[in-house]
N, C-alpha and C positions, 0 to 999 in steps of 0.2 A: 593417356601413355600408359602402358603395363612395364613393369622391372624386367630387365634383360635376366638371362640365366644359360644354364646349359641347355643342349638341344632338346626339342619336343619328344614326344613318345611316352610311353608308359614308364619308363624308367626302371626296368627291370635290374638293370646292372646298377644303377644308383641304390636301390632298395637293397641289393646284396652287399654293396660296400658300406651302407649304413649300419646294416645287421652285424656286420663283422666289426668295424672300427666306427663309431658314431663321431668322436672326436677328430678322427682324421677326415671322415666325409664332409664334416662342417667347414674344418680348415681349409679343405681344398675349394669348397664352394665359395669361400671368401676370396679366392683369386679372380672370380668373376666380378667383383665388385661388393659394395657396401648395401646394396639391395638387390637381391638376386633370387628370381623365379625360378622353381623347378618342380618337376611332377614325380609323384610316387604313387603308381597304379593310378586310380581316380581322382585322388588328391592333387591339388596346388598348394605350394607354399612357398614363402619368401623368406629367405635369410636377410636379417637386417642388422648391420654392423655399424651403421652412422647414429652417434649419439644424439643427433638432433632428431632423427626419425624414431629412435628409441623412446625419446621424451613424448613425441606424438602419441605411440602407441600405448605407452605406459600410463602417461598422466594426460595431456591435452585430449585426445581422443580416447581414453579408456573406457568411457562408456559404449562405444561402439565393438567392444571385443569382450567375448567370454574366455576362460581358461579353455585350453585346447584338449584333444582326445587323450592326452596321457594324464589329464586330471579326471578324465571320465573312468579311465582303469583304475583310479584309486578309489571311486566311489564304493565298489563292493566292499572294500577294507574299510574306508573312513566314512562312508555314510553321505550324509550332508554337513559336515562339520565346517569350520572356517576355511579350512584349505579348498574344499569342494563345491562349497554353497556359491550362488550366484545372485546378482541384483540385490534386491531389498533384503532378503534372508540373509546376505553376506553382509551388509551394511548394519542389520540389526544386531547380528552377532559380534561383529567387530566393537559396537558400540559396548555391548554388554561386557566384553571382554578387555576393553581398553584400560579400565581401572587397575585392572590384575597388573600391568606392565607399566604403571605410571613410574617415574624416575624414583621416587620415595619409596615405592615398594621393590624396587629392584635393589635399592641400596638394603633394604630390610633383608633381602634375599640373598645378598651377598655375604651375609653371616653363616648362612647354610652352606654356600658355595665355598668359602674357605673352611669351613670344619671338614667337608667331604674331600676337598682338596688334601688336607693333611692325612685323612684317613687312606687316599690313595698312595699318597706319598709313603706313608708307613708300612704299607704293604709291599714295597717294593724289595726284592731280595737284591742287594747290591753283586754285580758281577755274574749275575745269572741271567740267562734268557727269560724274556717277559712278552707274553702276547699284551702289546700295548693297546692294540686295537680293544679287545675284550675289556683291559682295565678301563679304558677311556668310556667304552659303552657303559658299564655298571656304574661309573663314577657319575657322569651325564644323567643317568637315568635316576640313580638316588637322588641327585639334585632336584629334578623337575619333581620327583614325587615329594620330596619334603617341602619345597618352596611353594609349589602351586596347589599341592593337594594334602599338604598337612599330616603325610603319611611315610612311613617306611615302607617302599617298595622294594627294597633290595632282594627280599625273598623271590620275588617275581622275575628278577632280571634273567636267570638261566632260560627260562622258556618263553620270555618275550624275546630274546636275541635270536633263539631258534626260529620262532614263529615269524619274526621279522624278515630275517634271510630267506625265509622259504616265500614268504610274500613278496618281498621285492624282485625276487627272480622272475615272477610272473609279469612285471610290468613291461618287459621288452616286447611283449606281445602286441602292445600299443602300435608298433610299428608295421605290423601286417595288416593289410587291407581289411581281410576278414576276420579280425581279432573278435569281434562279438560272438561268430560262430564258434571259435576255438574254446571260449570261455563256458560254452553250454556242452561241450564235448567231456567225456570221461578221460580226460588226458592224465597222466601222473603229475604234470605241473598243475594243472586246474585242480586236481584233488588235493594237493600238497597246500595250494592256495586258500582253498576251503577251509581245511583244517588249521591253518595259520590264523585265519580271519576268526574262527570261532574260539581259539585261542586267547587272541589278543581282547576280542570282545569281552570274554568270560572273567579276565584279569580286570578290566574297567569296572565291569559290572560289581566285581566284589569291593574294589575300592570306593564306587559309589554308595553300596550299601553300608560299609564300616565308615566311611568318612564323608557321606553327603551333606553334614551340616557344617563343615569346615571349610576353610581356606578358599580356592576357586570357587568350590560349589555352593556357596553361600552368596557370593558376588553374582554367579552365573544365573543362578534360581532368583535371586533379587531382580534380575534384569529380564526375566520371563522365559530362560530357557529350561527345558524340562525335558522328560522321558529320552526317546532315541536322540533328539538333538543335543540334549546334554551329554548322552553317553557318545555320541560320534564326536562332539567337540572336545571332549575330555581326551578321548583316544588320540585324537589330532594331536592335541598339545603334548601327550605323554610320548606319543613316537617321533614327531618333528621335532621337539624340544631338545631331546637328548641325541639324535642322529648325527643331525649336522653339524653339533658343535663336538663332538666324539671325532668326527672325520676331520674337521678343522684342525683339532690339537694333534692328531695323528700326524697329518701332512706338515705341520709347524715342526715337529719333533723330527721327522724324517730330514727336512731341509735344514735345520740347525745342525744335524749329525753329518751333513755333507759341507756344511759351511762354518769351519770351526772359529774363524776370525770372527764372525757374527756372534757365535755361542759365547765366545770370550768377552766380547762387548756387552753382549746380554748380561750376563752373570756379574760383571763390574757394575751395572746400573743396579742390579737387584741388591748387590751385596753393599754398595753404598747408600742406597735408599732406605733399606730394610734394618741394615746392622743388626743381623743375625735373628730378627723377631718373625714371626709367621707374616704372610700378607693379609692385608685387612682391606675392608670395603674402602677406606680413606686412601688406599695406595693406588686406587685405579687410574687416577689422573696424573700420577707421580712417577710413572715408569714409561716415557715418551719413546724411548728406542724400542720396548718390548711392543707397545702399541704398532710401531712401524714395522714390526718383525711380523706380527700376527696380520696385519694388513696386506702385507707383501705375501704371506703365504697364501691369503685367500684370495689374491690376484692369479698366483701361479696354478693354484689347485682350488678352485672355487667348489666348495660343496653343492651349491646350487649351479649346476653347470650349463643349464638351457632351460628358457622358459618359453612356453608357447601361448599364444593368442589366436582364436577364433573369430574371425570378422563375422559380427550379427547384421550387418549391411554393407554396402559399398561404400569405401570409404576411400578417400583421397590423401595420400602420404608422399609429400614432397613432389606433387605434381604426377604422381603415378597413382593408379586404381587398383586396391584389392577388393576383389569381388566377396560378396556375401558367401558364408561357406568357406573360404580360403584362410588359410593359417600363417600366422607371422611366427617366425621361430628367432628369438634373440638369444646367443650364446655366450654367456660369459666366458666360457672357456676360450672362445674365438676374438672377443672384444678385449679381454684382458692380457693376452698375447700379440696383439696386433701392433705392428711397429709403426704404424701412422698414428697411434695413440700413445705407445709407450716407447721410448728410445731402448734399444737393446733389450727386446721384450722377454727372453728366455734367460735374463740374467737375474739371481736372486739379489736384490738391492733395496732392502728396507728404508735406506735414505731417500729413495724416490718420494717417498710419503711425507717427506719435509714440505715439500710444496703440493697444492692440490693437484688433482689430475687435469688433464689439458682441457676436459669437459667434464659437467658434474655427471654426465650419463655414460661416462667412458668406465665407470667402476661400479659395479651392480653385485656386490656379494651378498646382498639382504633382498634385491629388487628394488622396486621404487613405485611410487603412484598410490592410488588407494590400496592396492593390495602388496603393498610392502610388508616384509615379515614382522608380525605385530611383536615378536620377541628379539628385536634385533639388539636393543638394550640389554636385555636379560642375557643373552649369547656372548656379546661384547664382554661384560662382566666376568661371567664364567670362564671365558678363554682366558683373560688376562689373570686372573686368580690360579687357575688350574697352572697355566704356564709358570708363573712367578713362584708358586710353591713347588713345583717338580725340579724347576732348574736352579732354584737355591740349593738343592742338596744333591743334585745328579747331573751328570752330562750323559747324553745316550747314544750310543753308537749301533749301527745296524749288526743284527745278528749275522753270523757266517751263512752263505748261501740264502738270505733274504732277497727275494726278486720284489721290484717296486714297478708297479704299473697300474696306472688308473682303470677303474671299473665303473664306466658310466650307468648308474640304474638311476634310483629316485636322486640319490646323491652321488656325488663322485667318491666313491669308497675305493681302497686298495685291494685289487684284485687277488692277492696273496695275502692279506693280511699284513701286519706291521709286529714282526718279532726283534726286538732291540735289547740291549744290555746295559741296564742303567749302572754308570761307574761314580760311585760317591766321591763327592768334591770334598777334600779334606779340610779341616780347620785351618791349616795354615794356608791353603790355597785359597780359600774362602777370604781369609784376613787379607791375604796379597790383592786379591780382585778388590776389595773394598779401599783398600789404600789407593790403587789405581784409580778406582771410581769416584775417590774423593774430587778429583778435578774434572770428572766427567761433564762432558758438554752436551752431549748428545748430537754433536755435527760430526761431519765426515762421511766418506763413502766406504761400502762395503767394499773389502777386496775380492770377495767371493766369485766364483764363476756359476754360470748358468746350469740348470738341471736339464738333464737329457730329454725331459719332457716339456 
């Protein structure tokens, strides 16, 4: 059996819809079922939204799949680092890097996270417009540099952000059947990509030269990584390690700005738990409502909005055959908003995470299986400390005229950025919240309404 789906043919109309609106295209495909076959030019793809089949692809039969062509598009930028390597090379790199993300090390990194969170908070001008996306990117970039590489990379932040934006804009070419040819042509986009790649590699090369005997580098070299492989892996961690967390923080601040009851409840928990002191690593497990807010934010706006797997052989999935060379698409955007998995799915309701999801593989903010994000614990601690620090002192509201629309690139960015006005919470207001929070139980449902997205 093969999976049912839209009508056959080359799918030119499907390709145009995918290029214009990937999120809407995948959401519409879900209407055909939880295992949907479709064509894009010469390619055959399958959108999988059944958690049981997701488990088969990412865990039980993971060895039958490689990452898809979207990952191939990243190789000119990231080389053969942890994100883009396959098979034994990937397993060797992951074994080499795993100690750097051990729970005990993440607790040590949390001190750096807390310090940089305070620096970001102190840089906020009260009652003035702030480019929150840029602030979040600079902060998470600084955290990765200090925590993993033992160096202050803040001076590189502006050039890295410009180069990363140029590099990401090219990844949409992966949807074009002849994208390999386009990469060889002297188009403005591919020339920008080449300049961006050279800039990012130069930054990492400088870091390696100056700090190659400390932090991550000493662990990686002791495990046998060197040369281009070491550079590629460092670049992967530097870019992936700050981009996704910054995007997740921005979506969370946006959602809280639209749901004042949830924001007030979050502030009450922070005030009653911290009693005015700055958040620390030991507070990570003492803020359950804040954790649920972050979980719900990554449900509605998952930074990793889709993953693809390319079949290396014929594979049977739930009684259906996926042929060698065909692609499986698993979209967190689609699954996290599926009414069959999440009641009232567009509603922002952090309390839904008081209970486990209906299925372990219905919620995949960090992926799953052998290629689950190696830095999920790092990112989680970072998000908790950043949000706790900012919300302790400020409530954020959208700037006038700010448009909110998701932009699905490698991560789920905000198309028009995020400009917000941080409004300082007065000492009296914080004291009142702390008094309210002294009886805070962490239970009850959010009364907020769903986002338009």
